[in-house]
C-alpha positions in Angstrom: 77.9 72.9 179.8 80.7 70.4 179.7 83.8 70.7 177.5 82.5 68.3 174.8 79.4 70.5 174.4 81.5 73.7 174.0 83.7 71.9 171.4 80.6 70.8 169.5 79.1 74.3 169.6 82.4 75.8 168.2 82.5 73.1 165.5 78.9 73.9 164.5 79.6 77.6 164.3 82.8 77.1 162.3 80.9 74.7 160.0 78.2 77.3 159.4 80.8 80.0 158.6 82.7 77.7 156.2 79.4 76.7 154.5 78.4 80.3 154.1 81.8 81.2 152.7 81.8 78.3 150.2 78.2 79.0 149.1 79.1 82.7 148.5 82.1 81.6 146.3 80.0 79.0 144.5 77.1 81.4 143.8 79.4 83.6 141.7 78.9 86.8 143.7 82.3 88.0 142.8 81.8 87.4 139.1 78.6 89.4 139.2 80.4 92.3 140.7 83.2 92.0 138.1 80.8 92.1 135.2 79.0 95.1 136.5 82.3 97.0 136.7 83.3 96.0 133.2 80.7 97.5 130.9 80.2 96.0 127.4 81.2 98.5 124.8 78.8 99.5 122.1 79.1 98.1 118.6 81.0 100.4 116.3 79.1 99.9 113.1 81.0 102.4 110.9 84.3 100.7 111.9 82.7 97.3 111.3 81.6 98.4 107.8 85.2 99.4 107.0 86.7 96.1 108.4 84.2 93.9 106.6 85.0 95.7 103.3 88.7 94.9 103.9 87.7 91.3 104.3 85.7 91.5 101.1 88.6 93.0 99.2 90.8 90.2 100.2 88.1 87.7 99.1 87.7 89.5 95.8 91.5 89.4 95.2 91.6 85.6 96.1 88.6 84.9 93.8 90.3 86.8 90.9 92.9 84.0 91.0 90.2 81.4 90.3 88.8 81.0 86.8 85.1 82.2 86.7 83.9 78.9 85.4 84.9 77.3 88.7 83.1 79.9 90.9 80.0 77.6 91.2 82.0 74.7 92.4 82.6 75.0 96.1 85.6 72.7 96.1 87.7 75.3 94.1 87.1 78.2 96.5 86.1 76.7 99.9 89.4 77.8 101.6 89.0 81.4 100.3 85.4 81.5 101.5 86.3 80.1 104.9 89.0 82.8 105.3 86.4 85.4 104.3 83.8 84.3 106.8 86.4 83.9 109.5 87.7 87.4 108.8 84.2 88.9 109.1 83.6 87.0 112.3 86.9 88.1 113.9 86.5 91.7 112.8 83.0 91.8 114.2 84.2 90.7 117.6 87.2 93.1 117.4 84.8 96.1 117.1 82.5 94.7 119.8 79.7 93.6 117.5 78.0 90.2 117.5 78.3 88.0 114.5 76.4 87.5 112.3 74.6 90.8 112.3 72.5 92.6 109.7 75.4 94.7 108.5 77.7 91.7 107.9 74.9 89.6 106.4 74.1 92.4 103.9 77.7 92.5 102.8 77.9 88.7 102.5 74.7 88.8 100.3 76.4 91.5 98.1 79.4 89.2 97.7 77.1 86.3 96.8 75.4 88.4 94.2 78.7 89.5 92.8 80.3 86.0 92.5 77.5 83.4 92.7 74.5 84.9 91.0 74.8 82.6 88.0 75.1 79.5 90.1 71.7 77.9 90.2 70.9 74.5 91.4 69.8 72.2 88.7 66.5 70.6 89.6 66.7 66.9 89.9 63.7 65.2 88.3 62.8 62.1 90.1 61.4 59.4 87.9 60.0 56.0 88.8 62.3 53.0 88.0 61.2 50.7 85.2 58.4 48.3 86.1 60.7 45.2 86.0 63.1 46.8 88.5 60.3 47.9 90.7 58.8 44.4 90.8 62.1 42.8 91.7 62.7 45.4 94.5 59.3 44.6 96.0 59.4 40.8 95.6 62.9 40.2 97.1 62.0 41.3 100.7 58.6 39.5 100.5 60.3 36.2 99.5 63.1 36.6 102.1 60.4 37.2 104.8 58.5 34.1 103.8 61.7 32.0 103.7 62.6 33.2 107.2 59.1 32.3 108.5 59.3 28.8 106.9 62.8 28.2 108.4 61.6 29.2 111.9 58.5 26.9 111.6 60.7 24.0 110.2 63.3 24.4 113.0 60.6 24.6 115.7 59.0 21.3 114.5 62.4 19.6 114.5 63.6 20.9 117.9 63.6 17.4 119.3 66.2 16.3 116.7 68.3 19.5 116.9 68.5 19.7 120.7 
C-alpha cells in the first residue's frame, strides 16, 4: 500500500471516530445520565396547602382594601388576582408540585366562592334589528355588487377607447 492509501485510511478512521464522538454528544447521552442521577422529589402536599393559604391570606388582605361593590369588575382587582395566581404557581414549584393541581384548584375555587359568588354574567338578549335597518343592510351590498358588474362590462366594451 502506498503512502497516499495509508493517509486516506488514517483520515477515514479519524473521521469515523470524530463522527461517533459528535453523534454521542448530540444524542444527549450525558443529559440522560444526569437526569437519572438527579431524582425528582415528591410533591409535598401538606406544605403546598400551607403555602397556598399564605397566598390566599395576602389576597384576602388586598381585596379588603377594595370596596365590595367593585369585586365583580376585574379592572379594579386584576393586579391583586395576578399576584395571587403567580404566588400559587411559584409556591407550587417551590414544593416540587406541578401547577395547577387539584389542591391549588380547590383553593382557588374556594377563593372564587368567597369573593365572586355574587358576580353573575348578565345574559345578553339578541334581538333582530328593525325591518328598515335590515333592508338597508341587505340592499347596500347587492347594489354595490351590481354597480361593480356594470362598471366592468362598460369598461370592457370601451377597451378600445381606454387603451
